[in-house]
Backbone bond lengths (Angstrom), bond angles and torsions (degrees), N, CA, C in turn:
res aa  C-N    CA-C-N  psi(-1)  N-CA   C-N-CA  omega(-1)  CA-C   N-CA-C  phi
1 X - - - 1.447 - - 1.527 111.76 -
2 X 1.333 116.98 -35.14 1.459 119.25 -179.91 1.527 111.71 -67.32
3 X 1.316 116.52 -29.19 1.472 119.93 176.66 1.524 109.55 -62.21
4 X 1.329 116.72 -42.83 1.468 119.97 179.06 1.524 111.18 -65.05
5 X 1.326 116.70 -38.35 1.469 119.57 177.19 1.526 110.13 -63.76
6 X 1.336 117.09 -40.85 1.467 120.69 179.03 1.532 111.03 -66.25
7 X 1.320 116.99 -40.07 1.471 120.58 178.69 1.523 110.34 -64.80
8 X 1.323 117.29 -44.32 1.465 120.84 177.91 1.518 110.40 -62.69
9 X 1.342 117.40 -39.89 1.465 121.54 178.13 1.531 110.15 -61.46
10 X 1.328 117.44 -43.55 1.473 120.73 -179.96 1.523 110.82 -64.03
11 X 1.327 117.53 -45.18 1.464 119.89 179.13 1.527 111.41 -65.23
12 X 1.329 117.50 -39.39 1.461 120.34 177.60 1.522 111.08 -64.56
13 X 1.327 116.94 -41.15 1.455 120.57 178.27 1.523 111.10 -64.85
14 X 1.326 116.44 -40.99 1.465 119.80 178.02 1.521 111.10 -64.74
15 X 1.322 117.38 -39.30 1.459 120.96 177.40 1.528 110.83 -64.62
16 X 1.320 117.28 -43.94 1.468 121.27 -179.81 1.529 110.08 -63.49
17 X 1.317 117.25 -36.11 1.466 120.36 179.48 1.526 111.86 -64.31
18 X 1.317 117.44 -24.75 1.467 120.59 179.57 1.523 113.25 -84.11
19 X 1.318 117.76 -9.27 1.463 120.59 178.87 1.528 110.63 -71.81
20 X 1.319 115.46 164.87 1.452 120.12 174.76 1.525 108.72 -64.92
21 X 1.319 115.80 154.64 1.457 120.76 -174.55 1.528 111.96 -57.12
22 X 1.303 117.84 -41.90 1.461 120.81 -177.55 1.526 111.85 -66.36
23 X 1.320 117.88 -24.67 1.457 121.01 -172.97 1.522 113.65 -98.88
24 X 1.334 119.28 -4.54 1.461 117.84 -175.39 1.527 114.75 -105.30
25 X 1.308 118.91 5.19 1.467 120.12 -179.43 1.534 112.04 -70.07
26 X 1.300 118.21 -50.67 1.474 120.88 -176.23 1.539 111.62 -66.95
27 X 1.346 119.44 -52.44 1.469 117.02 179.25 1.526 112.86 -65.80
28 X 1.322 117.11 -31.15 1.463 120.11 177.17 1.516 112.23 -64.66
29 X 1.330 115.95 -41.66 1.472 119.76 177.57 1.517 111.21 -65.45
30 X 1.314 116.37 -41.80 1.468 119.60 178.89 1.525 110.04 -59.79
31 X 1.323 116.58 -46.83 1.466 120.07 180.00 1.524 111.67 -66.31
32 X 1.326 117.61 -36.21 1.462 120.16 177.94 1.523 110.85 -63.69
33 X 1.324 117.71 -41.95 1.458 120.50 -178.72 1.533 112.67 -79.60
34 X 1.329 118.49 -15.05 1.467 121.86 172.56 1.530 112.07 -82.32
35 X 1.316 116.83 -20.75 1.462 121.16 -175.15 1.531 113.57 -57.11
36 X 1.340 120.89 -45.24 1.471 118.25 179.51 1.526 113.31 -60.36
37 X 1.316 117.64 -36.68 1.463 120.32 177.47 1.521 112.26 -64.31
38 X 1.318 115.51 -42.80 1.464 119.77 178.20 1.524 109.75 -65.58
39 X 1.325 117.78 -40.73 1.464 120.64 179.57 1.532 111.96 -66.12
40 X 1.323 117.03 -39.76 1.471 119.62 177.98 1.528 110.26 -64.30
41 X 1.324 115.63 -43.65 1.458 120.08 178.38 1.532 110.70 -62.50
42 X 1.341 116.09 -42.60 1.457 121.40 178.37 1.522 110.41 -61.94
43 X 1.317 117.45 -43.11 1.454 121.27 178.59 1.511 112.77 -65.89
44 X 1.318 117.19 -36.14 1.456 121.61 179.70 1.525 110.91 -63.12
45 X 1.331 115.95 -39.26 1.465 119.59 -176.52 1.520 114.21 -91.00
46 X 1.356 118.09 -28.27 1.465 119.29 -171.00 1.523 115.04 -126.90
47 X 1.310 118.60 -3.34 1.459 120.29 175.21 1.517 114.11 95.69
48 X 1.327 114.00 178.09 1.465 120.60 -173.04 1.523 112.94 -70.51
49 X 1.323 118.73 -24.41 1.472 120.89 178.60 1.515 111.62 -63.08
50 X 1.324 116.04 -43.12 1.463 120.66 177.87 1.522 110.45 -65.32
51 X 1.333 116.65 -37.95 1.467 120.61 178.19 1.524 110.28 -65.48
52 X 1.324 117.21 -39.64 1.466 120.49 179.04 1.527 110.90 -61.16
53 X 1.327 117.13 -45.88 1.465 119.95 177.36 1.528 111.21 -65.19
54 X 1.318 117.12 -40.64 1.455 120.71 178.55 1.519 112.41 -65.00
55 X 1.325 115.94 -41.05 1.462 120.19 178.36 1.526 110.97 -64.11
56 X 1.322 116.21 -39.80 1.468 120.30 175.83 1.525 110.71 -61.78
57 X 1.325 117.26 -41.72 1.470 120.90 179.69 1.519 111.27 -65.11
58 X 1.332 117.07 -44.45 1.465 120.85 179.64 1.521 110.36 -63.42
59 X 1.328 116.90 -45.69 1.466 120.55 -179.89 1.524 111.24 -64.44
60 X 1.316 117.02 -33.77 1.461 120.51 179.29 1.526 111.63 -69.97
61 X 1.333 116.86 -43.17 1.461 120.45 -176.31 1.525 113.14 -79.79
62 X 1.319 117.19 -29.13 1.461 121.26 -174.09 1.528 112.11 -118.26
63 X 1.319 117.95 33.21 1.471 119.55 -176.01 1.529 112.75 -63.58
64 X 1.300 118.64 -40.74 1.474 119.64 -179.07 1.526 112.79 -72.47
65 X 1.334 120.51 -45.38 1.471 118.31 175.75 1.526 112.87 -62.71
66 X 1.330 117.20 -36.75 1.469 119.63 177.74 1.522 109.74 -63.60
67 X 1.317 116.76 -43.30 1.468 120.96 178.03 1.533 110.74 -62.03
68 X 1.328 117.47 -40.76 1.460 121.81 179.10 1.527 110.94 -63.14
69 X 1.334 117.03 -50.87 1.467 119.95 -179.07 1.526 111.52 -65.91
70 X 1.319 117.42 -33.90 1.461 120.40 177.10 1.525 110.54 -64.00
71 X 1.333 117.74 -42.87 1.466 120.19 179.13 1.529 111.04 -67.81
72 X 1.347 117.15 -34.85 1.464 119.74 177.07 1.532 111.10 -65.96
73 X 1.314 117.48 -37.94 1.461 120.87 179.62 1.522 112.47 -70.99
74 X 1.322 117.22 -28.85 1.458 120.69 -177.26 1.524 113.25 -85.78
75 X 1.332 118.16 -10.66 1.456 121.13 178.32 1.527 110.15 -70.15
76 X 1.337 116.77 144.44 1.461 117.84 172.79 1.532 110.62 -62.27
77 X 1.311 117.13 153.70 1.463 121.18 -176.32 1.523 112.83 -61.91
78 X 1.322 118.48 -29.07 1.456 121.74 -179.08 1.528 111.66 -67.03
79 X 1.347 117.46 -30.54 1.458 120.75 -176.86 1.516 112.65 -87.51
80 X 1.320 118.74 -16.10 1.469 121.03 -178.63 1.528 110.38 -70.64
81 X 1.325 114.43 148.06 1.473 119.36 178.43 1.494 109.58 -129.91
């Protein structure tokens, strides 16, 4: 069942990537924050190999948002807005 969830997640992410820039922020964020749950479920049913491939896919598709959120988390609290 987790394989089907991962496949649906990939197709949804690919569909969101085809949207106009203004329209893909909200669904893209939702899918980005759903990814760890799907990966944990995938790992529970299929092992760490499936998680490794899934993590590579998530990092490949969401490299810029991950980089953005990582830089926001590393900023001191005084500089955050």
